[in-house]
N, C-alpha and C positions, 0 to 999 in steps of 0.2 A: 580313718579316722576312728577312734574306738568311741563306741555308745555305752552311756550307763544310764541302767534303768533302777528305778524303784519299786518293789513288789512289795505290796501290803496285802498280807493273805496270813489268816490265822488257821488254816486247817493245812498242817505241814505236808499230808501226800500232795495235795494241788499246789502246794508252795514247789515242792521239790520238783514235780513235772513243768510248771511254768518255768522254773529257774533254768532247768538244763534244756528247755528247747530255746529260751532266750540266749543263754551262754553257746548254745549251738551257732547261733547266728551272728556272734562276735560280741555280744553284751558283755557289759560287766554286770552283775546284778546284787545290788543289797536287798535283803529280804527281811520283814518284820511283820509280827502279828497284832500291833498295838498300836491306836492314833498317837501315844506318848512317843512311843519309840520312833514314829514315822516324823513327828516333829523334829526330834533332835537330829535324825539322818538328813533332812531337809536343811537342818540351820548349818550343817558342816561339808555339805556337799553340793554339787550343781550337777542335775541330773537333767536327760534327753526326753524320759519319759516315765512317767507314774502308772501302776497299775495297781487300782485297789479295789477290795471287797467294799461290801456295804455295810454287812453284820460283822464287826470286831470284837475283840474281847472287851473295850473299853468303851464301847460307844458307835455310833451311826458314822459309817465312813463319808457318807454323801454330807450329812448336816454339818462337818468340819471342814468341808472343802472350801468355802469361802476363806479361813484362816490361810489354808494351802494358797490360793489365789492372791493374796495380799502379799504373802511372802514370796511366792514365785508366778507373777503373773503369766509370764510367757510359757510354764510346764505344761505341757500337752497330758490330758489323764485320760487312762482307761478303767472304765467302772466295770467292775465284775459283781453279779449278784446271783443268789440264789432264791431272792424275793422276786420271783418273775411276774410281777405285775405290770400293769400301763404307770400306775403312781409310781414305780420305781423308775421303770423308763425315763417319764417326764421329769422325773427330778434329778434323772442324770444328766439330761439334756439341758435341762435349766441351769445348770453349774456350769455350761458351755464344754462338757466333756466332749473328748476328742472321738469318742466310741464307747459302743454299752453292748456290753455282752453278757446274756442269761446265761447262767449255768444249768446244764452241762453246755459246753462251748466248742466249736471247731478250734484245736490247739493251731492249726497251721493259719487260719484264719486271726487268730489272735496275735502271733507273732509277726503277720503280715502288717495287721493294724499298729503294732509297736513301730516296728522298720519306718511305715508312712509318718508315724506322728514323729517319731526323733529327727526324719528329714524336714520336716515345716512345723514351726514352730505356731502354735495354736495362740492366736492373742484375745479370744473371744473373752470380754468383761462378765464375770460371773455374777451370778444372782441366786437368791434361795429364798423363791416364794415358797409358802406354805402351801403342801399338796391340797389340791381341789377335789372335792367328791367326782368320781370319774365313773363315765357308764358304763364301762367295759369291764369285762371279767374275764380271766382265765389266763392259766399258767401254762397252758400246754406249748412245746415248740412251734405249732403253728400260728398261734396268738403270737407268740415273740417277735416274730418276721413282721406280724403287722404294727406292733406296737415300736418297733424300731424304725419303719416307714413313716409311722405318724410323727415321732420325733423331728424327724428330718423334714419335714416340711412346715413344722412351726411355724419359722422366722422368715417365711418367704409367701408369696402370692402365686407360686407357681399352681398350675391347674393340674386337680387331680381326678383322677378316674377309680372308683369303686367298684370292684367287681366280684362278684358273688350270689350265690343261689336267693330265693325269696327266703325271707327271714332269718337271715344270718346277720342281721345288725347292719347293714349298710348306712341307715343313717344315723346309727348312733356313732359310726366312724367319724362322719361328716360334722357331727354335734362337737365329739371330742376334740377334732381339729380346730373347729373353732372357738370352742371354751376354752383352749390351754394356749392358743397362737396370738399374735398379737393385733388381731380385729377382735379381740373377745367381747369388748365395749361396744362393737357395733352390731348390729342386729345380725339374727339368724332366719333366714326364710327359705322354707323348704317349699318345693312344689313337686307335684308328683304330674309329671309330663303325659303320661297315658290317661290320666283322668280329667283332661280338659278337652272338650269337642275340638274338632280339628277345625271348624270356621272361628273359634274363641281363643285359641291358643297365643296368636299375635298379642291381641289384645292383653291377656293376662300377663304374658311376658313384659310387654313394653308399654303398657297403657293405651289409653285412646282420649282423643277430643271431644268435646260435645259435638254431636251432629257428623260424627265420623261413619257412622251407620244407623240402620235404623235401630231404634232401642239406646242410642248412647245419648241420654239427655242431661249426661253431667260429665265432666271431665274425670279420668278415671287413672290414678296410678299404679303401673303396673309393677311385677315383682322384682324386675331390675333397680327400678329407683326405691322401693321398699328396702331393697338390701344395700342401697348407699352405704359405704364407709364398715361395710359385714362382708358377710359370706350368703351367698345365694346356691341353694344346692338342688339342683335338677334331677330326681328320683326319674326312673324308668324312661331315661335318655335314650334309649333303644326304640322304643315307641312314639318318637318325636315326628310328625309330619314333615315330608322331605322341603315344603316350602319355608317351613317353620327353622328346619335346619340352616337353611340359607341367610335368613337375618339373624340366627342365633350367631353364625360364624364372623358375620358382619361387625355384630356388637362387640364380640370377642376379641377383634382383630383391632378395632378402633377405639374400643372402650366409650364408644358413643351409641346412645340409641336414639331413635324417633318414634314417638308416641303413631298410633295409627290414628291419620288424618290430619299429622301435624307436619309443618314445614321444617321447623329446625329441630336440630338435634340437640341431645342432654350428654354433657360428660358424666360418667358414672364411674367410681372408684369401688371397685367387689373383686371380691375374689370365689372364683366359681369351682364349684365340687358338684361333680356328675357321678350316676351310679347306674348299673344295670345289672339284671340277672339274664341277659342274652348274650350270644356269641355274635359278637359284630362284625367278625370277620367274612362269613358268609352273607352278612347284610350290606357290605361295603362291595363284595364281590359282584353281587346283583342288581346294584345302585340304588336298594332301600335308603341306605346311609353313607354321609357323605364323607368320602375318606380323609380330607382337607380338616372337617370339623373334627374327626377321629382324632388325628394328629394335636390338635389344638388342644382338646381335652385330656389326650392320655399322655400328659406332659411327664405327670407321677403316676403309673398304676398301683394300685393296692388291692392286692388279692384277698379276699375275706374268706376263709375256709370254711366248709359246711361241718356241721356239729360231728358228721363222722368221721371226722379227720382230726377231733380235738375232744376223744372221749374222757380225756382226763380233766376236762373242763364242764360237764355235766353234772358231777356232784355239788361243787362249788357252787354253779349257775342256779341249782334247784335251792340249795341252802339259801343263796340269796334272793330267789323268788319267792320262796315260803317266807322268809323274815318281810319283805315287801307285802307280802298279802294280809300278815299279820298287822303290819302298819297302818293297812288300807282298812282294818277292820273286822277282817275274817280270822277263824280261829287259829290259833297259835300252834304250829306244827313242827316237827324236830326230824328230820330224814336218817335213818339206821343204816348202819354200813352195809348192811346186805340189800336194802331198799335201794342205795345208790348202785350197787351193783346189777341189781335188775334193771334200772334204768338206764345203765351203760348198755345193756342187748339189746335195746329196743331201738328202729330203726330211725325215726326222728326225722321223716321226710320232709317237715315242717320245719326243720331246722332249730334255733333258739327260740323262735316266735311260737312253736309248736309245745317246746320244752316249758315255755313260761306258763302258756295256757294250761297245761296239764298240772302243772304246780299249783296254780290257784286251784282248779279241779281238786286237787288232793286236799290244799285249806280247807276248801269247804265243805268236801262230802267223807273224807277219811275220818274212820270211827273212834279214832285213839289218838292221841296227841304223839305217839312216836309212829311213824309210818314205816314199816319193813316191807319186806317182798312180800308177804302174804297179804298185806294191806295192800300194796298198788296193784298186786295179783287181781284182788277181788274188785279193786274198782275198776280194771281194765274189763272185768265179766260184764260189770253193772251196765258199763257205757253201751251204750248200741252203736254197731258196727257201722261206723263211718267211711270206710274203704269201698272204694267205685264197684259197683256193679259190672260184672266183666261184661263187654260186649259181646253178642252172639256172633258164632261165625270165626274160622280162622284166620288170623291175622297173618299168621305166614303162609298160608296158603295162598291167599289173595296175593301178597308179595310174591309169591314166585309166577302166578299167573301175570301180574301186571311186568314183572320183567321178562319173561318169554314174550310176552304180547309187544312191550312198547319199544325195548331195545333201547334202552336211551345210551345217546354216545359218551363215550369215555370222557370224564372230566364233567357231566352234569348230570349224575346220579342222583346225588342228594339234593336238589332242586328240583330236578324230575318228578323224582319221589314224591317229596314235599307239597307240591303242586297237585298231583295225582290224587294224593290220599288227605290233605288237607281237608277240603270240602265234605267228602263223605264222612269223613270222620266225624266234623262238626255236627252235620245234619243228623247222624245217626246217635251220638250224645244228646243233642237237642231232644231227640225224638222220644229217647228213653227215659230224660230226665223231664218231659212235659212242657219243653220250654223253659225251665226255671234256669236263668244263666249261674245264678250261684252255684246251684248243684252241679250244673255241667263243667265249670270251671274249676270245681273240687276235683271232679272224676276226671278231666283233663290234667290236672295239677299245675295248672295256671292260674294268674292274677285275673281276676275278674274283670277289669279294665283292659286287660290286654285280650281277653277273648271278646269282649265288645267292639274293641276297633278291628278285630280280623274278621268278625261277623260284618261289620261296615265295610271292610274294604272288598270282602268277597260277596256282598250283597244278599246276604242269606237272613231271611226274617225267622226270627226264632218260634214265633207264633207258627206259623207256615209248616214248621219243619219239627212241631211238636206232636205227640201222639198223647192224647190223654183221651180217660175212658169216659 
């Protein structure tokens, strides 16, 4: 069977490359670079797939796709774009596009998508809502993968697990899925499971009846009920106590909950999005996280890249944060090109959160409206060194001695070393920071709530392990 493709691309070089690749796979290809020419070809011919750029010489290729849908409701459409933003990806998805490819794209993947599209007609009804104000910024290849995953989960209720380091914006991704999805008119309820005391987590999630326990003087509605009809975002899911994991799994499997102290169950209708900055695989291996709960949550994983893997996004993010700071009443600042280059060279261990805080600091403390490399360097010198003080002693030497003395069995090295070094590490850092848990968490590079939980699990008293003058 001969397949016929329409390519709408106003860049002659890109058009030639795509046309040659499609013809090599047996497509007959018609090519044009304008909306008016596209519409004329669609009126005269039947196509198995259409590939279209967004910015064409006579208009916006996405904005005019409803006309294409009216004329050819079963035509699969693949959208190409150099405007690599979440806004563009969502607009492409909202048109019912078969696939979206940000430029530069993988030519082999594009051809495979065209072949797949031509084999099964896409009958998705098109719509063209106005783009919303979106919370995510970035055009790097790493973020394009995130955008494409977001668009694929907007019209279903599959559970999503967002994985990424602290400060990468996991809650923003969850909010974007909610705001752009079919549950946008329902509530978005976010809960940090690591911040809830172990003895209260079930009550916080599922609610409780009056008299269910000491202090329960009234009935309380939990996060699941608050999110009914909308989205429940469970952050720091890796820090959830084991007993709460069991009840969470039961709720997800049955779509029903029971308040603490209640007899009857309550039906719930929610989408669950979870997030963690921890590697759950070793936690599953040693029994700290339920494997069946992991599979229930990890239906669609979204890996959020650290800022060091999206250096091209640092400047637009900084521009955005400076503008945001000005809207909040801080002095207006503008980032010079050489200032952006310097920012790209910094480590940003705190990821986007750290960059945002630094941008606000620039807005407040920079001496000139234009922030160049010299201004950034001067500000860095003025800021007290916040890097952790080195813990005395040779870590490498201690590790060598432990390996020689403990001789852990093959396959147990990681967990044996963690068990051996975690307690003395926490105790020493608490000693050096005078028992200040916030400073200790900064030194260790972990969330303060995570530190509190580990101290509780290890029965470490911060005050007893502090060294004060």
